[in-house]
N, C-alpha and C positions, 0 to 999 in steps of 0.2 A: 372795759365797758361790757354790759350785757346787751343781748339782742334788742330787748325792749327799749333801752336807752338809745341805741343806735337808730332804731326806727323813729323814735320821738324826735331826735335831732334832725333826721331827714324830713319828717313831716313839718317841723318848724321852719326849715329852710324853704321847702316847697310853698309853704304859706306866705313867706316873704316874697317869693318869686311870683306868686299868683294873686297877691293882695287879698288874702282870705285868712281864715282861722285854721290851725292844724286839724281840728276836729272835723272840718268840712270834708276831708278826704276819706273819712271813715263812717259818714252818717248814713250811707245806704241810699241816698237820693242825689240826683244831679244838682249841682250848684252853679249858678252864673253870678259872676262878680265883675265890676268895672275893671278894665285893665289899667295898671299903673306900675311903672318901674320905680320903686322907692329904694332908700338906702338899704344895703345889705343883700341885694339880689345877686345871683351868680354872675360872674364877670362876663360870660359869653352871651347873656341876654341883651340884645341891642334893639332899640326902636329903629324903624317902624315895625310894629307887630299888630296884626289885625285881631288875632285871637290865639290863645294858648290853652290847650286842653291837656289835663293831667289826670291820670288814674292810678290809684294804689290798689285797685282790684275790687273796690266796693261800689264805685260810682265814678262820675267825671266831675271835676271842678274845671269850669271854663272861665278864663279871664279874658274879657272881650271888650273891644272898643265899642262905644255906644251905637255907632251906625251899623254894626254887624250883630247886635244883641238878638234881635228878632230872628234872624236867619239861624244863628247858632242854637238858639232855644228850640227852634223847629227841628233842627237836626238831632238834638239830644232826645227829643220826644218821638222821633221817627224810628229810631233803632235802639236795640239793647246796647247798653253802654260799652260793653267790650267789643261789639261789632263796629263801633264808631272809629276804630283805629285800623280798619282793614278794608280792602276792596271786596266787593264792588261798592260797599256803602259809602266809603269816603269820597267816591266820585260824585255822590249826591251833593255833598258840601262843596267840593272843589269846583264843580261846574257852575254852581250858583255864586260862589265867591269870585270866580273869574269875570262874571258880568259886572262885578263891583270893583274890578281892578286888583283882585287879590288871588293868591294861590297857596295851596298847601306847600310848605317849604321843607320843614324838618320833621322827622319822625325817629324816635329812638326808644330803646328799652334800657332801663337803669338797674344796677345791681348793688346790693349791700352785703357786707361780710356776715357770715354766720359764724359767730365766735365759737360755737361748739364744734365746728368743722375746720376752721381756719388754723393752719399750722404751716410753718416754713417748710417748703418742699425742696429737696435736693436735686441737683442735676450733675452732669459729668464735667462741668466747667467751673472755673473760679468765679465767685460772685463778690462784687465790691459795692459797698454803700457809697453813693455819690451825692455831693451837695452842689448848690447853685454854681459856684466857681468852676466846678468840674465839667459843666455842660458847654463851655464856650466853643469847643471844636465839634460839637455834635449836632448843630443845627443844619442837618442835611436831609435830603429826601428819605433816606433809609431809616431815619429816626423820627419821622414826622408825626407818628402816633404817640410816641413817648414824650416828645417835646413840641412846643409851639413857638415858632420864631416871632410871631406877632405879639406874643404875651410872655416874653422871656422872664420878666420880673416875677411871674407867678410860678415858674418852674422851680420848685423849692427842694425836691428830694428825689433820689433815684437809686436804682440798683442795676449794675452792669454785669454781664456775663462775658468772660474773657477766655479765649483760646490762645495760649502762649503769648499773652499780651495784646492780642487783637480783640477789639470789641465786637462780639457776635450777637449780642442781644441787649436790649435796654428797656427798662420800665422806668417811667418818670411820673411824677404827680404834680398837678397844677393846683395851687391854692385858689380855687375858683370862688370860695366864700370863706367866711371866718371859721366855720366849724367843720367843713367838709373839703377833702382834697381828692381830685379825680385822677385815677390811674389810667395811663395809656402804655402800650407795650409794643415793641417791634423786635423781630428776630430776622437775621439775614436768611434769605431763602434756602441756602445750602445747609443751614443749621436747624431747620424746622423739623418737627416731629421727633424731637429728642427730649421733650419736657422742659425746655429752657423757659418758655413763656410762663408756665405755671410756677416754676421756681422763682422767677423774677417778680411776678405779680403777688404771690403769697408773701414773699419776704418783704416787699415794699408795703403791703397792707399791714403787716405786723409792725413795721417801723412807724407807720402813720398812727396806728392806734396807740403805740407807746408814747407818742407825742401829744396825746389827748385829742386827736382829730379823727373824724370818721372818713375812712376811704370809701370811694364809690367808683363804679366802673360803668361804662356806657358802650352799647353796641347796637348796630342795626339788627333787627330780629332775624334777617336773612344771612347774617355773617356767622355761619355755623362754627367756623374755626374760633372766632372770638367768643361766642357763647360758650363753647366747650371749655375754653380756657378759663372763663369766669367761674364756671361751676367747679371745674377741677381745682381751682385756686382757693375755693372756700367761699364763693359768693353765690347768692341766690337772687332771682328776679324780685324787684321791689316795686317799681313803678314804670309807667310809660308816658310819653309826651308827644304832642303833635302841635306844630306851630304854623300859622299862615302869615305870609308877608306879601308886600306889593308884588304884582306880577312882573314888573320890570326888574326887580331884584332877583327873583327866581330865574328869569330868562337870562340875566347877566351871568349868574352863577353857572348855568348850563353852557352858555356861550364860552365862558372862560375855560371850561373843561374841554370843549371841542378844539380850542386854540392851543 
């Protein structure tokens, strides 16, 4: 695939996720559309969702439930689009959403491979290609970024790094939609800073492309270690997302982390 084709596939998927047209993300002006989860959306988008904001760097497409449309429109008109994903501006939206029983819940930056830079990277450990049956014993906390116990059927491919037979690093990909597979990676703490994560990520990305799918990578903007790995592995920032959900769901998520 060429970079242009990869971007177009990502735009088409985001359009399914947001109930809009792919061209809406590149039109240069903010777009509001009614929120709807239809067939083909990424598997991790679950209702209830009050609003979902996405930017590929030219504008914001906001997929919004009708009762929040006026508020979100005012927010988009209040600030430059790229400032809508950062503090202090997002508090403007969050404080007003909270009076309506909603809160900002998820924020993330997404990366796509740059095929002109993407190459398999070597490390000092044995690397093995893994398939779904190989994951059975790996659903443990230390591999929770690479694999997802709640969606085991979507974990379709991986690459493991081994030190004398011991698994020390694991990259896995989830078939979150028909055309795009998401990469997650974990390395045991005592084996970090040895280039293992980049070796695993780059090799898995190549394997995904060889299967006709688009690999993508997600990170919190503040997770510098993860961001560096994405860039070193041949990925570049492509789009950002922000999602608001009911206040009780956000509070429950925070309470579960405390407990």
